[in-house]
C-alpha positions in Angstrom: -0.4 41.4 19.2 -2.6 40.4 16.3 -3.9 36.8 16.3 -1.8 34.4 14.4 -3.0 33.2 11.1 -0.8 30.3 10.1 0.0 28.5 6.9 1.6 25.1 7.5 3.9 23.4 4.9 5.1 19.8 5.2 4.9 16.4 3.7 5.9 13.3 5.8 4.7 11.7 9.0 7.2 13.9 11.0 5.3 17.0 9.9 1.9 15.5 10.8 2.8 15.4 14.5 3.6 19.2 14.4 0.5 20.1 12.5 -1.7 18.0 14.9 -0.1 19.9 17.8 -1.1 23.3 16.3 -4.7 22.2 15.8 -4.9 20.7 19.3 -3.5 23.9 20.8 -6.3 25.9 18.9 -3.9 27.8 16.6 -5.7 29.0 13.5 -4.3 27.2 10.5 -5.7 28.9 7.4 -3.9 26.7 4.9 -1.9 23.6 4.5 0.6 23.1 1.7 2.0 19.7 0.8 3.6 17.8 -2.1 1.6 16.9 -5.2 0.2 13.3 -5.3 2.6 10.7 -6.7 2.1 7.2 -8.0 3.9 4.7 -5.6 4.6 1.0 -5.3 4.2 -1.8 -7.8 0.7 -0.9 -8.8 1.7 2.8 -9.2 -1.4 3.8 -7.2 -1.7 7.5 -6.4 -0.4 8.0 -2.9 -1.3 11.0 -0.8 1.3 12.5 1.5 0.8 12.0 5.3 0.1 15.7 5.7 -2.6 15.6 2.9 -4.3 12.7 4.6 -4.3 14.6 7.9 -5.6 17.8 6.3 -8.4 16.0 4.6 -9.5 14.2 7.8 -9.5 17.6 9.6 -11.2 19.7 6.9 -8.2 22.0 6.5 -7.8 24.2 3.4 -5.3 22.3 1.2 -3.0 23.4 -1.5 -0.7 21.2 -3.6 1.3 23.4 -6.0 3.7 21.7 -8.4 5.4 25.1 -9.0 5.8 27.4 -6.0 6.3 30.4 -8.2 3.1 29.8 -10.2 1.0 33.1 -10.3 -2.3 31.3 -9.5 -0.8 29.6 -6.4 0.8 32.9 -5.2 -2.6 34.7 -5.5 -4.3 32.0 -3.6 -1.6 32.1 -0.9 -2.0 35.9 -0.6 -5.8 35.5 -0.3 -5.4 33.4 2.8 -4.0 36.5 4.6 -1.6 34.5 6.8 0.8 36.5 9.0 3.1 33.5 9.7 4.2 30.4 7.9 5.6 27.2 9.5 7.7 24.7 7.4 8.4 21.1 8.6 10.1 18.7 6.1 8.9 20.3 2.9 11.1 21.7 0.2 13.1 24.8 -0.6 10.9 27.9 -0.8 11.3 30.8 -3.3 11.9 34.2 -1.7 8.4 35.4 -2.9 6.8 32.7 -0.7 8.9 32.9 2.5 8.9 36.7 2.5 5.1 36.9 2.2 3.8 36.8 5.8 4.4 39.9 8.0 5.8 37.8 10.9 8.1 35.7 8.6 8.4 32.0 7.9 10.1 29.6 10.3 11.3 26.1 9.8 11.6 23.2 12.3 14.7 21.1 11.5 15.5 17.8 13.2 19.1 18.6 14.3 21.1 21.0 16.5 21.9 23.5 13.8 24.3 24.4 12.2 25.2 20.7 12.2 23.3 18.3 10.0 21.7 20.7 7.6 20.1 18.8 4.7 17.8 16.0 3.9 18.5 13.2 6.5 19.6 14.7 9.8 18.1 12.0 12.0 19.8 9.2 10.1 23.2 10.9 10.0 23.3 11.8 13.7 23.1 8.0 14.4 25.3 6.9 11.5 28.1 9.2 12.8 27.8 7.9 16.3 26.6 11.2 17.9 25.6 11.0 21.6 23.1 13.9 21.3 20.9 15.6 18.8 17.8 17.8 18.9 15.6 20.1 17.0 16.0 23.8 16.0 13.5 26.4 14.8 14.9 29.1 12.6 13.7 31.8 10.2 14.0 30.8 6.6 16.5 32.6 4.3 17.6 32.0 0.7 19.8 29.0 1.5 19.0 25.5 3.0 18.8 25.4 6.8 21.0 28.4 7.3 18.6 31.0 8.8 18.7 32.8 12.1 17.9 30.3 14.9 15.1 30.9 17.4 15.1 27.9 19.8 17.2 24.7 20.0 16.1 21.7 22.1 18.5 18.9 22.9 18.1 15.2 23.6 20.6 12.3 24.2 20.9 9.5 21.7 20.9 6.0 23.2 23.7 3.7 21.8 21.1 1.1 20.8 18.4 3.5 19.4 17.5 3.3 15.7 16.4 6.1 13.4 12.7 5.2 13.6 12.7 5.5 17.4 14.7 8.7 17.4 12.4 10.1 14.7 9.4 9.7 17.0 11.1 11.2 19.9 12.3 14.2 17.9 8.8 14.7 16.6 7.5 15.0 20.2 10.4 17.3 21.1 9.6 19.3 17.9 6.0 19.8 18.9 6.9 21.4 22.2 9.6 23.5 20.5 7.2 24.8 17.8 4.7 25.8 20.5 7.4 27.6 22.5 8.5 29.4 19.3 4.9 30.5 18.7 4.6 31.9 22.2 7.7 34.0 21.7 6.4 35.3 18.3 3.0 36.0 19.9 4.5 37.9 22.7 6.9 39.9 20.4 9.9 38.5 22.4 11.7 36.6 19.7 15.5 37.0 19.7 17.5 35.0 17.2 21.1 33.7 16.9 23.0 33.8 13.6 24.4 30.4 12.7 28.2 30.1 12.7 29.7 28.6 9.6 32.8 26.6 10.1 34.7 23.9 8.2 33.9 21.2 10.7 30.1 21.4 10.4 28.6 18.0 9.6 26.2 17.6 6.7 23.0 15.4 6.5 23.5 14.3 2.9 20.7 12.8 0.9 20.6 9.0 1.4 21.2 6.8 -1.7 22.1 3.2 -2.5 25.8 3.9 -2.2 25.9 5.5 1.2 23.5 2.9 2.6 25.8 -0.1 1.7 27.7 -1.8 4.5 31.5 -1.8 4.1 32.6 -4.7 6.2 36.1 -3.4 6.4 34.9 -0.5 8.6 35.0 -0.7 12.4 32.4 -2.9 14.2 30.9 0.2 15.8 30.7 2.2 12.5 28.9 -0.7 10.9 26.5 -1.1 13.8 25.8 2.7 13.7 25.0 2.5 10.0 22.5 -0.3 10.5 20.6 1.4 13.3 20.9 4.8 11.6 19.1 3.5 8.5 16.5 1.3 10.3 13.6 0.9 9.6 14.1 3.1 6.4 15.8 3.2 3.9 17.8 0.2 5.5 21.4 -0.7 5.3 22.3 -3.5 2.8 25.0 -5.7 1.6 25.6 -8.7 -0.7 25.8 -12.2 0.8 27.2 -14.9 -1.5 27.4 -18.6 -1.0 27.9 -21.5 -3.4 27.7 -19.4 -6.6 24.6 -17.6 -5.4 24.5 -13.9 -4.4 21.7 -12.0 -2.6 21.2 -8.3 -2.0 20.2 -8.4 1.7 18.7 -5.6 3.9 19.7 -5.7 7.5 17.3 -4.1 10.0 18.7 -5.0 13.4 22.0 -6.1 14.7 24.3 -6.1 17.7 28.0 -5.2 17.8 30.3 -7.8 19.5 33.9 -6.7 20.2 36.2 -9.7 20.5 39.3 -11.1 18.8 39.0 -13.9 16.2 40.8 -15.4 13.3 38.0 -15.2 10.7 38.4 -13.2 7.4 36.4 -10.0 7.3 32.9 -10.7 6.0 32.8 -14.4 6.9 29.4 -15.7 8.0 29.5 -17.7 11.2 26.2 -19.5 11.6 24.5 -21.7 14.2 21.0 -23.0 14.1 19.5 -19.7 15.1 22.3 -17.1 14.8 24.3 -15.4 12.1 27.4 -13.4 13.0 29.5 -11.6 10.3 33.2 -11.1 11.0 34.6 -7.6 11.2 38.1 -6.4 11.9 37.8 -6.4 15.7 34.7 -8.5 16.3 31.4 -9.4 14.8 28.1 -8.0 13.8 25.3 -10.3 15.0 22.3 -10.1 12.7 18.9 -10.0 14.5 16.5 -9.2 11.6 17.0 -9.0 7.9 15.2 -9.3 4.5 16.2 -11.4 1.5 15.1 -10.5 -2.0 11.4 -11.4 -2.6 10.9 -12.3 1.0 9.4 -10.4 3.9 11.5 -9.0 6.8 12.2 -11.8 9.3 14.3 -12.7 12.3 17.6 -14.6 11.8 16.0 -17.7 13.4 13.1 -17.6 10.9 15.5 -17.3 8.0 17.7 -20.2 9.2 14.6 -22.3 9.4 14.5 -22.5 5.6 18.1 -21.6 4.5 21.5 -23.1 5.4 24.8 -21.4 4.6 28.1 -23.2 3.9 31.3 -22.4 5.6 32.3 -20.3 2.5 29.4 -17.9 2.9 30.6 -14.2 2.8 29.1 -10.8 3.2 30.6 -8.0 1.0 
């Protein structure tokens, strides 16, 4: 078998873990492709992707095309003479790119495909109350996350785990799964499984302001799952109003309490150090949150400087 010459494509922190594993396992990475630099934050300073920072630190050949069909980019890609491409959290590739290497292009996706194809698989697995998830490697085709699967690796989701913690665990699981996939490719023993399409496949929709908002009429468990599925980023949010003031509040950590009560849904029940918000069959106890213009803080820290009336409501 010829020696692997790999091009790696990825952008966020999740992809860095995989790229680092390739380098530490002495795989030859002849090129790294990542997103173009973007201005970010209030100062609109140029921000490098996590993958770019890693590539620069490790003197890897870096490409940042804005157009993946650009002739100059395609010529440079060909000149690297890669025989395999690995994609982790990048963007949709044109056929001319994914077809280029002799051994194909495979993607690592953070779900057990065919479920949770799309942009936010880690978040939606928790939001939907799944008890297990995993990672899947598959050969890319002309649709998003639909190609022939190579390996799936499974892990349980803890009922208190948030998206940040699961992200890190899946990154480690993904590192091992990518290495196992490379060993199969190197030995010429790859066999693939075609993904079954059925009407009950769950989708990992892109997260936006609307689907991150807490609906207090939902079940206590559903609300708790939304909060942990969006923590620490992009974060579940709601409005809290009291005495003619209204705040857009991010909620990072909470606990679900199931018990009967007579409070209206959305009512804030506060003590000196605790905030509970009434739901249909219990409460959501808020552990950490962020008010506009303030830093993230614990509920006790917030209540040090802010008092709510009995009419305070979340909605």
